[in-house]
C-alpha positions as CSV (number, residue, x, y, z in Angstrom):
1,X,28.0,29.3,-55.4
2,X,29.7,32.6,-56.5
3,X,31.6,32.1,-59.8
4,X,34.2,34.1,-61.8
5,X,31.5,34.6,-64.5
6,X,29.3,36.5,-62.0
7,X,31.9,39.4,-62.1
8,X,33.3,39.1,-65.6
9,X,32.1,41.6,-68.1
10,X,33.2,42.3,-71.7
11,X,34.9,45.5,-70.6
12,X,37.2,43.5,-68.3
13,X,38.3,41.1,-71.1
14,X,41.7,42.2,-72.7
15,X,43.1,40.3,-75.6
16,X,46.5,40.4,-77.2
17,X,48.0,42.6,-74.5
18,X,51.7,43.2,-75.1
19,X,53.9,42.8,-72.0
20,X,57.6,41.8,-71.9
21,X,57.4,40.6,-68.2
22,X,55.2,40.0,-65.2
23,X,55.6,43.7,-63.9
24,X,54.6,45.2,-67.3
25,X,51.6,42.8,-67.5
26,X,50.5,43.9,-64.0
27,X,51.0,47.6,-64.8
28,X,49.0,47.3,-68.1
29,X,46.2,45.3,-66.4
30,X,46.1,47.9,-63.5
31,X,45.9,50.8,-66.1
32,X,43.1,49.0,-68.0
33,X,41.1,48.3,-64.8
34,X,41.5,51.9,-63.6
35,X,40.0,53.2,-66.8
36,X,37.1,50.8,-66.5
37,X,36.5,51.1,-62.8
38,X,38.1,54.3,-61.5
39,X,40.2,52.5,-59.0
40,X,43.8,53.9,-58.7
41,X,46.2,51.9,-60.9
42,X,49.0,52.2,-58.4
43,X,46.8,50.6,-55.7
44,X,45.9,47.7,-58.1
45,X,49.4,47.2,-59.3
46,X,51.0,47.3,-55.8
47,X,48.2,45.0,-54.5
48,X,49.0,42.4,-57.2
49,X,52.7,42.7,-56.7
50,X,52.4,42.3,-52.9
51,X,50.2,39.1,-53.4
52,X,52.7,37.8,-55.9
53,X,55.6,38.2,-53.6
54,X,53.9,35.7,-51.1
55,X,54.0,33.0,-53.8
56,X,53.5,32.8,-57.5
57,X,49.9,32.7,-58.7
58,X,51.1,30.9,-61.8
59,X,49.2,27.6,-62.0
60,X,51.0,26.0,-64.9
61,X,50.0,25.2,-68.5
62,X,50.2,28.8,-69.4
63,X,47.8,30.1,-66.7
64,X,48.0,32.4,-63.8
65,X,45.4,33.7,-61.3
66,X,46.7,37.0,-60.0
67,X,44.4,38.3,-57.2
68,X,44.5,40.9,-54.5
69,X,42.3,42.6,-51.9
70,X,41.7,46.3,-52.3
71,X,40.0,48.2,-49.5
72,X,37.8,50.5,-51.5
73,X,36.2,47.9,-53.7
74,X,32.4,47.4,-53.1
75,X,32.3,44.0,-54.8
76,X,34.8,41.7,-56.7
77,X,36.2,42.5,-60.1
78,X,37.1,39.7,-62.4
79,X,39.2,40.2,-65.6
80,X,40.5,37.9,-68.3
81,X,43.8,38.9,-70.1
82,X,45.4,37.0,-72.9
83,X,48.8,38.2,-73.8
84,X,50.1,38.4,-77.4
85,X,53.1,36.4,-76.3
86,X,53.7,34.3,-73.2
87,X,56.0,35.6,-70.5
88,X,58.0,34.0,-67.8
89,X,55.9,33.9,-64.5
90,X,57.5,31.4,-62.0
91,X,54.8,28.8,-62.6
92,X,55.4,25.3,-61.1
93,X,55.8,23.7,-64.5
94,X,58.2,26.6,-65.5
95,X,56.2,27.2,-68.6
96,X,55.5,30.8,-69.6
97,X,52.1,32.3,-68.9
98,X,49.7,33.8,-71.6
99,X,46.3,33.8,-69.9
100,X,45.5,35.6,-66.7
101,X,42.4,35.2,-64.6
102,X,42.5,38.4,-62.5
103,X,40.5,38.8,-59.3
104,X,40.3,41.9,-57.3
105,X,38.4,41.6,-54.0
106,X,37.1,43.8,-51.3
107,X,39.3,43.8,-48.3
108,X,36.8,42.2,-46.0
109,X,36.0,39.2,-48.2
110,X,35.4,36.1,-46.5
111,X,35.1,32.8,-48.3
112,X,33.7,34.2,-51.5
113,X,37.1,34.6,-53.0
114,X,37.7,30.9,-52.4
115,X,34.5,29.9,-54.2
116,X,35.6,32.1,-57.3
117,X,39.1,30.7,-57.3
118,X,37.7,27.2,-57.0
119,X,35.4,28.0,-59.9
120,X,38.3,29.1,-62.1
121,X,40.4,26.0,-61.2
122,X,37.5,23.7,-62.0
123,X,37.0,25.3,-65.4
124,X,40.7,24.9,-66.1
125,X,40.4,21.2,-65.5
126,X,37.8,20.9,-68.2
127,X,39.5,20.5,-71.6
128,X,36.4,21.5,-73.5
129,X,36.3,24.9,-71.6
130,X,40.1,25.3,-72.4
131,X,39.6,24.5,-76.1
132,X,36.7,27.0,-76.4
133,X,38.7,29.6,-74.6
134,X,41.7,29.2,-76.9
135,X,39.7,29.8,-80.1
136,X,37.6,32.7,-78.7
137,X,38.8,36.0,-80.1
138,X,36.2,38.5,-78.9
139,X,35.2,39.6,-75.5
140,X,31.7,38.4,-75.8
141,X,33.0,34.9,-77.0
142,X,35.3,34.8,-74.0
143,X,32.5,35.8,-71.7
144,X,30.2,33.1,-73.1
145,X,32.9,30.5,-72.5
146,X,32.7,31.3,-68.7
147,X,28.7,31.2,-68.6
148,X,28.4,27.6,-69.6
């Protein structure tokens, strides 16, 4: 099965990001991913916003999984983002969000994205994973949490 960890690399892990709201968070994520992957930040930002308009990707318990399809991607890109302060995100439990599991997918993705999303949701159900992720403060520590 394809997992989130298959596409998560230290350069895609952003900790203590400062954003006042959801749009600022998406803009900063888009800027960081543009720098790392040379994908136009406007395309990333608009794709995340369009997907979010369909329905919130906030899961609850401070977590969101924003994801979008982008035509020019050769393979999925995963990113983990932890905000310095939680923001409102229209999650079902109405709690603010501080952790983002971002997934960008090629436009012609079939069921692979469902496997990756299922992997993230499964990990989030594991309290041991959540505890380790909470205390991890370096990209390599974060990446190691996902590899278990």
